[in-house]
N, C-alpha and C positions, 0 to 999 in steps of 0.2 A: 861796596865800600861805604862806610857811614859818612865820610866827609863829603861835602858838596864840592862841585867843580871849582868854585871860587877858593876853596881851602886847599886845593891840591898843591900849589906851589909852597904854601906854608907847611904842609905835611912833609914835603920833601926836605925842607930846611930843618925841620925839627928832628927828622929821622937820620939826617946826614951823618952826624958823628958816629952812629952805631953801624953804619954801612961798611961793607968790604971795600977794598981798594977799587975793584972793578965797578961796583955799584956807585961809588962816589964819582967815577968818571961819567957814568950815565946821568947821574943827578946833576952834575955841573953842566953837561951838555943841554939837558932839558931846561934847566933854569935860564940858560942863555939863549937857547934856540928852540923853545917849545913849539913855535909856529912851524918849524921844519920837522921836528920829531913827530908831530901829530900825524904826519902822512908817510912815515917810514915804517917798513915792516920791522919785526924784531931783529931779523938778520941784518938788515941795512943799518939799523941804529947801532947794533953791536959792532959792525964793521967800521962805522964812522968814528966810534970812540975807542976801538981796539980791544973789544971784549967779545966773548962768545955769545951766541944767541940764547943759550941757557942762562947766562948771567943776566941778560935783559929780562927774561921771564921771572927769574928769582927777584929781580929788582921790583917788578910789578907786584909780586907776592908780598914783598917787604912793605909795600905801601898799603896793603890790604885788599888788592885786587885778586880775583881768582885766576887771572891770566893776563897776558900782554894786550889782547884785543880790548879788554875793559879799560886798561890804562890809556890806550890809544884813543878810545872813544871819549874818555874824560878830557883828554887834551884837545880833541876836536871841538867838544862842547864849549871848552874854555875860550877858544880863539874865534869861533865862527862869527860871533857878533862883533868882534873887534877888528877883523882884517879889512883893510881898504881893498878896492878893486885892484890896485897896482900890486899889493902884496899877494893877492890871490893869483895873479898872473905869474909872479915870481915863483910861488909855491907849486903851481901846476906843472912847471917845467921839471920838477923833481920826479913826477910819476906819470906824466902824460906828455908825449911829443907827437909830432905830425905823423910818424909812422904807426903809432899805436892808438891814435886819438879815437878812431871809430870803436875799436874793441874796448878800450879803456872806459870810455864814456858809457857805452851800452852795458858793460858789466857793472859799472857803478850804479846805473839806473835800475838794473835788475836787482841789485842788492837793496836799493832803497825801497822798491816795491815789496821785496821779501820781508824786509824789516818792518814795513808798515803793516803787512798782513799779520805778522807775529805779535805786534804790539796793540793791534786794534781791539778796543773794548766794544763788543757787539751790542751790549746793553746800552751804552752811551750812544752808539750809532742809531739804534732804534728809538731812543728818546728824542734825538734830534729830528728824526723823520716825523714823529708824533707832534713835536712842537711846530714843525712847519705847517701841519694841517690845522692846528688849533690857533695859530697866530692870526690876529686881525690883519696885520700888515707885516711884510717881511722886508727888512732893509739889508742889503748886501754891500759890504765895503771891502775893497782890497786895492791897495795903492802900490805905486812903483812897479816892481816886477810881478807883483801879485795881481795887478790889474787884469791881466789876461785870464787868470783863474776866476776872478770875480765876474768878469763879463761872460765867460763860458757858463758859469753857474746861473747867472741872471738870465741869459738868453733862453736856456732850456726851461728854467722854472717859470718864466713868463709864458711859455707855450702851454704849460700844464696848469698854472694857477693864474689868478687875475689880481693878485694883491702884492706883487713884487716891485720893489723900488731899488734902483741902483744908486749908490752914493759915490760920487767921484769928484775929481777936480773939475772945476768949471767956473762959470760966472759967479755962482753963489758958493759960499764956503760950505764945507761938509756939515757944520753944525746947523746952518740955516736949512739944509736939506733934511736934517733929522729933528728939527724943532718940534714936530708934532708927535714924536714917539710917545707911547704910553706903556703901561704895564701889560697890556694885552698884545703887544707887538713882539716881534723877534728880530734881533740884529745878528747877522752872520758876518764875522770879521775874519779875513784871510790875511795871513802874514808869515813870512819866513825870513831868516837872516839875509841881509841886515834889515831888521824890522823897521817899517815906516812909522815914525813917531805920530803922524796924524791918525793912523789906524788905531794905535794904542789909545790916543786921546778920545777918539770916537767911541771906542768900547767903554772907556771910563765914563764918558758922558751918558751912555745908555745904561750903564750899571747904576749910576746915581739916580737915574730916572725910574729905576725898578723894572726896566725892560729885561726880558730873558735874553741872554747873550750866548752865542755859540762861537767858539774860536776854532778855526782850521789852521793849525800851525805845526811846528816840528817837535815840540816838547812841552811837558807840563811845567818846565822852568821858563817857558817863553813868556814875555811880558803880556802877550795877548791872553794866555791861559789864566793869568792872575785876575783878569777882569771877567772871566767867563763862567757861566753856569754849567756849560758842557764844552768839553774840548775833544776834538777829533785830531788824532796825531798822524801825521804823514812824514815819513823820513825824507830829508832833503839834503843829505850830505853832499857837499859840493865836490865836483870833479875838477873844477877850474874856476875861472872868474865868472862863469855863467852859473846862475842858480839852477839847481836840478829841480824841476817842477813836474817830473814824470809821475812820481808817486802821489803828490798832492792832486794832480789832475785825475789820476785813476780813482782816488778816493772820492773826488767830486762827481766823477762819472757814476760811481756806485750810488751816491746820494741821489742823483737825478733819477736813475733807474728805479731805485727803491720808492721814490715819490711817484714816479710814473706808473708803477705796477698797481698802485692803489687808485689810479685814475685812468684805467684802460679805456673805458668807453669815451670819456672826454677827449683823450689823446687821439683816439681813432677818428672822432668827429672833427677835431681841430686840424689834423693832418690831411684829412680828406678835403676839407675846405681850402687848406693851404696849397695842396697840389693843384687844385683848380686855379687858384690865384697865380701860382708860379707859372702855370702853363699859359694863362691868358696874358700875363705881362712879361713872358719870356725871361723869368728870373734866372733860369738855368738854360744853357745853350747846348744841351746834349743833342737836341734834334738837328741843330745846325751842324754839330760836329759829325753826326752820322751821315748827313748829306755830303759834307765836305770830303769825308774819307771813304 
């Protein structure tokens, strides 16, 4: 569809007069309850407004979509940055309950990984890996729910390279932590809906400095992507009030492994030394566990 997600509601309003009676019922429902419609199947949406599933499909076609899934995706893109956590909880009750939570969430995460694989630009991925090796210093920032992803990436890159710096909330402001960035450095920003404003500001700061910026986010429409030289897309469609970070973590895993494959000898040496340290200082208690059981 040529229209952007922001224009979707306007498109429905413009086309409304020419729609059939059944399509108008769907249009009215979406205009009033687009947050709920975004997570309904074509069949459920049809039932809710009293029309057939085929009418719902024709409604999507009337708007310029090839099918209902595309319309549904557009609605989800429209709302996912606007929903509060409370609204997410209310919406999740429509399609996930205690009885099907396990299957529902796992299936959703599987779809996120599948969607990520289908959308991945291999050339962009390779360019990011190359930039990691050519950067004088690598800054990694991911705040709020993306903190876990940033720390995971930072932890393993620190074991492979010696020029990685984590940027996070602390005694000093994030800009103070990034004050020395140059054009020779690399900033990796991680953010998913709802996007942390401080992460966006940090990437904008790096962009103005002429630093190469990599965004790991959910869409090219993401505010992080607009500040980036390279964008790695990982699908994170929510299944409930909890952000789905499975596909982003899988993408980050792939990034770490791709970097590691180029530094096999160094990794082998590093982990050999680490194993000795872990054993000397009993970092892991597997020996105690074996004796205990």
